[in-house]
NUTORKOL-603530 format. One record per residue (C-alpha): y, x, z; residue number from 1. Coordinates in steps of 0.02 Angstrom, whole numbers, m for minus. Example, Ala and Ser with C-alpha at 12.3 -4.5 7.8 and 13.67 -1.06 7.14 Angstrom:
SITE  north   east     up pagu
SITE   m225    615    390    1
SITE    m53    684    357    2
END
This chain:
SITE  north   east     up pagu
SITE   3187   2498     95    1
SITE   3170   2508    m92    2
SITE   3014   2540   m192    3
SITE   3011   2702   m285    4
SITE   2910   2744   m440    5
SITE   2832   2912   m470    6
SITE   2740   2962   m628    7
SITE   2576   3054   m606    8
SITE   2473   3097   m760    9
SITE   2568   2968   m864   10
SITE   2508   2828   m748   11
SITE   2638   2752   m635   12
SITE   2593   2763   m453   13
SITE   2724   2673   m353   14
SITE   2773   2707   m175   15
SITE   2875   2611    m48   16
SITE   2965   2696     94   17
SITE   2925   2592    249   18
SITE   3006   2613    416   19
SITE   2889   2664    555   20
SITE   2892   2493    640   21
SITE   2838   2402    480   22
SITE   2704   2532    443   23
SITE   2637   2524    621   24
SITE   2630   2334    616   25
SITE   2533   2333    451   26
SITE   2413   2470    506   27
SITE   2380   2381    671   28
SITE   2333   2223    576   29
SITE   2219   2321    458   30
SITE   2134   2409    603   31
SITE   2096   2240    683   32
SITE   2025   2176    518   33
SITE   1920   2333    501   34
SITE   1850   2302    675   35
SITE   1809   2123    629   36
SITE   1716   2182    472   37
SITE   1618   2309    575   38
SITE   1576   2164    691   39
SITE   1507   2068    543   40
SITE   1399   2218    498   41
SITE   1330   2223    676   42
SITE   1298   2036    676   43
SITE   1194   2050    517   44
SITE   1099   2201    584   45
SITE   1065   2104    745   46
SITE    999   1954    647   47
SITE   1131   1839    720   48
SITE   1132   1655    675   49
SITE   1208   1617    503   50
SITE   1339   1497    569   51
SITE   1402   1627    693   52
SITE   1420   1755    553   53
SITE   1505   1629    440   54
SITE   1630   1588    578   55
SITE   1670   1773    594   56
SITE   1691   1785    404   57
SITE   1817   1644    415   58
SITE   1911   1740    549   59
SITE   1916   1895    438   60
SITE   1979   1793    290   61
SITE   2115   1716    398   62
SITE   2166   1889    459   63
SITE   2175   1954    280   64
SITE   2278   1802    228   65
SITE   2397   1835    371   66
SITE   2411   2018    319   67
SITE   2446   1963    139   68
SITE   2583   1843    193   69
SITE   2669   1977    297   70
SITE   2659   2107    159   71
SITE   2716   1984     25   72
SITE   2865   1930    129   73
SITE   2917   2111    154   74
SITE   2893   2146    m31   75
SITE   3005   2000    m80   76
SITE   3138   2044     49   77
SITE   3145   2226     m1   78
SITE   3071   2278   m168   79
SITE   3102   2118   m266   80
SITE   3274   2087   m193   81
SITE   3327   2268   m223   82
SITE   3265   2263   m403   83
SITE   3356   2101   m439   84
SITE   3518   2172   m365   85
SITE   3497   2321   m482   86
SITE   3477   2204   m631   87
SITE   3289   2231   m652   88
SITE   3234   2055   m693   89
SITE   3058   2120   m730   90
SITE   3032   2114   m541   91
SITE   3029   1924   m554   92
SITE   2894   1929   m688   93
SITE   2794   2051   m584   94
SITE   2809   1937   m432   95
SITE   2755   1785   m533   96
SITE   2603   1880   m599   97
SITE   2560   1935   m422   98
SITE   2572   1758   m355   99
SITE   2457   1695   m494  100
SITE   2327   1825   m445  101
SITE   2347   1789   m259  102
SITE   2323   1602   m283  103
SITE   2155   1612   m373  104
END
């Protein structure tokens, strides 16, 4: 599925049409991460031991990294590939900029 751009108030807000399976998979991952973050909140409120909280933070970070990898792979396979096929080489520059930001 290709990315589509839509101008709103002279700012570009871009949209990507996702099939329902891809959208469901991403939302499921985000819901799990949201639950983990709520768990962190509860742990702090309950005065849980620092190491236990830090271990849960590591689990949240790993879940976010996994989400990022999945979304990035889909982006490359769809948006970037489609743009390159259409002759939009700017997609490569955008991807390189994104990777620089992701690898900080």
